[in-house]
N, C-alpha and C positions, 0 to 999 in steps of 0.2 A: 504494499500500499504506500502512493505517497505519503510522507511528514510536510503536506504544510499547508502555513498560517492559519487557517481555519477550525482546526486539531487545539490550536492552545487556548479559540475562545470560550470563551466559560457560558456564554450560549450554548453551542452548537457542545460541547460536554453535556449539558442537563438534555440535552434535544435527545444525543441517544439513553441516557439513562431514561426518557419520555416514552420514544419508541417500545426502546425492547419493555415497560412496565404494558403499552396498549398492546405489545401483540401478546402477551402472556393474558393479560384479562381478554381480550378477542376470541384467545384458543378454550376458553370455557363459555364460550356464547353454544347458544343451539346450531347445529347444524344448518338447518336453514339457509343462517342469515352468515353463511360464509359467499354470497353476492349481495349481499346486502350490510346492516353498519356494520360488521365484522371490517369486509372488504374498506369497504369507508375509510371508517377511523383506522385503519391500515396505511393506507394510503393518504391522511391528511396526517398522518403524525408525520410518516418519513420524507412528505414536502417540508416536513418542518426541518429538519436539519441539513437536505437535501438545497433548501433555500442560501437557509444563513451560509454552508462553504461555495457555493454558488455567487453569492454576495460579497464574501471575503471575496473571493480572487480576479471580481471585477476593480480597473483602472478606479473610475471614479468616484465618487463619493454619491453620485447620484445615483450609479448603478447600483451602489452599495446597501444606498437607505434603501429603493426598491425592492428589491430583492428580502433585506429584511423585516420590513412592510410586511411584505406577502408572507411568509412565515410565522409572522404575528397573524397574519389575517385568519391561516389555519387551524392555524392555536382556537379561535375563536370561535372557527367550525365544526372542530373537537369539538370546546365545548356546548358547543350544541348537540352532538350528535351522544355524549355525555347524556344530559340532560333526559335524551331520547332514551337509553337503557336506561336510566335508573324506573324511569317511567316504566318498564315493560320488564322488571326485575333482572336484570340482565346484572347488572351492579352489584354485586354483593355487598354488604354496609360496610363491611371490614376495609374495602378497596378503594371507597367516595369517597373518604380522608387525604388518602395519599398521596390520587389521585390529581383530590382535586391544589391542593398544597404540592404537587410537584407543574400544575397546569398553571397556577400562578407565581411562582416563581418565576416557572420559564415566560411567561407575557411582561413579568416585571423586567429581567434580564433585557427581554430583548427591548420592550421600549426607551430600554436607558443606553443600549447599543446605539438604534434607531436616533436619538434624543443628540448621540456624540459625535454620530457621523457626522462629521465636515466635509 
């Protein structure tokens, strides 16, 4: 694997931990959700870390900010999908606080990264 600067970003590290949590969670979903919520959550979570990495590689601050903003928007998408999972009882109560904490922490870290990108 490449040793690039994005891997030093706290946001990227948090996003990798978060996508791992999402994959573990969706492994427990009913099999009829494999192409539904499970797939959507996984794709959105992967999108967060991928957009952080791609943004970090861009030469202009405008491009970097755009990709970081897309990553943050994917977190909002995930928040909505987790709410649906909660209402369908796919999200075990024990998982909810951990995922909420990860989601909020990552959202705040991305917001700070966007703000300081000039």
